[in-house]
N, C-alpha and C positions, 0 to 999 in steps of 0.2 A: 265803185264808181262815185264820182262827186255829184252832188245835187246841182240841178240847174233851175233857172227861174221858171216859175209856174204862173199862177194867176191870183189876182186879188179876188177874194170871194165876197166877204161882207163884213159889216160891223155888227156884232151881236151885243146889243145893249144890255140884255139880261145877264150875260156872262162878263161883260166889260172887256171883250177881246175883239181883235180884228182877225178874221180867218183868211188864210191864203194857202196856196199849194206850192209845192216845189216838185220837181221831177227827178226820179232816179231811173235813168234810161227811159222806158215807156211808162213806168209806174208813177202814179200821182201820190205824193205824200201830203197828208193833211197837216197843216201847221196853224198855229195861233200865237198872237202876241198880246199881252195885256196892255190895256190903254195906259196904265200907270208906267209901264216900261217905255212906251212910246213918248209919253210926256216927259219922262226923265231924260231920255235920249235927246230930246229937242230942247230941254230946259224950259218947258212950258207947264201949265197946269190947267186942268179942266177944258181941254180942247172940245169944242162943241161936236156933237154926234155927226152933224152934216159935214164936218171937215176931217173926219177920220180917214177917209180914203185918200185925200190929198196928203195928209200927214204921213200915212203909210208909204205913199209913192216917194215923198221927199226922203224918207229914212230907209227906203227899200234895200239899198246896197248893204248897209250895216245890219239890217234885220236878217236878210237872206244869208249873209256870211256867217252870222251866229247860228242860224238854223242849220246850215250845212255842217258846222262844227259839231253841234249837238247830235246830229244824225250820224256823223262819222264816229262819234264817241259812243254810239248806241244808247243815247239818253232819250229813249222814246217813252211816251206816256199814252194812256187811253186805249180805247178799243173802237176802231182799229188803231194800232199804234201810230203815233204822229209826234210832232215836235211842238212843245209848248214853251214859249219864251216869257220870262218874267223879268222884272227890273234887276233882280240879283244876277241874272245871266250876263248883264252888261257891266257889272262892277269890275273895276280893276283889281287884280290880285294884290294882296298885301305883300310888302317887301320886308 
């Protein structure tokens, strides 16, 4: 089953990630994206902490599409297993 939109959780300053969830049927899947990845996606740098939620919401469609792809490819990390997105996950493949 494909993942569907979940919820924005929070910005974890210590880990420099935005945490969010996605849903696999009724199960919640923990996800995170590095702030570096979000800044690279948006072409910005050093987005202030108070603006991370708005930044996530602007990029949400692209972030969730990549998280769903990693989930379907069973690229899970952590305990409990979840999806962690980094800048490298959004790079275009070399041709």
